[in-house]
C-alpha positions in Angstrom: 91.6 83.9 117.3 88.9 86.3 117.0 88.4 89.2 114.4 86.8 92.3 114.2 85.2 92.9 110.6 83.8 96.2 109.4 82.1 96.1 106.1 80.3 98.9 104.0 77.8 98.2 101.0 77.6 100.6 98.2 74.8 102.0 100.0 75.1 104.9 102.1 74.3 102.8 105.1 76.6 103.1 108.3 79.4 100.9 108.4 78.7 97.0 110.1 80.8 95.7 112.5 81.2 91.8 113.9 83.4 90.2 115.6 84.1 86.4 113.9 86.4 83.4 113.9 88.7 83.0 110.7 86.0 80.8 108.8 83.6 83.8 109.4 86.2 86.0 108.2 86.3 84.2 105.0 82.5 84.3 104.2 82.2 88.0 105.1 84.7 88.5 102.6 83.2 86.3 100.1 80.1 88.1 100.3 81.6 91.7 100.2 83.5 90.7 97.1 80.4 89.3 95.5 78.4 92.5 96.5 81.3 94.9 95.4 81.9 96.1 99.1 85.0 96.9 101.1 85.9 94.9 104.1 88.4 95.7 106.8 89.6 92.8 109.3 91.8 93.6 112.5 92.6 90.6 114.9 91.7 91.0 118.5 94.5 90.1 120.8 94.2 86.8 122.5 93.1 87.3 126.3 95.8 85.0 127.3 98.6 87.2 125.5 97.0 90.2 127.7 100.2 91.0 130.4 97.8 92.7 132.7 95.5 89.5 133.0 98.3 87.0 134.5 98.8 89.6 137.3 
């Protein structure tokens, strides 16, 4: 499964988005916690679970 991760720093930069797997999410959350920044994680739907893809 893949996840979209959005994270921001304390600086006024725009949020950064990336797509990663569970191991990448763990590392980004660890880095954000150390830096005192926010992280938003959203699971992306599996391509296999898309009903339109099976038609």
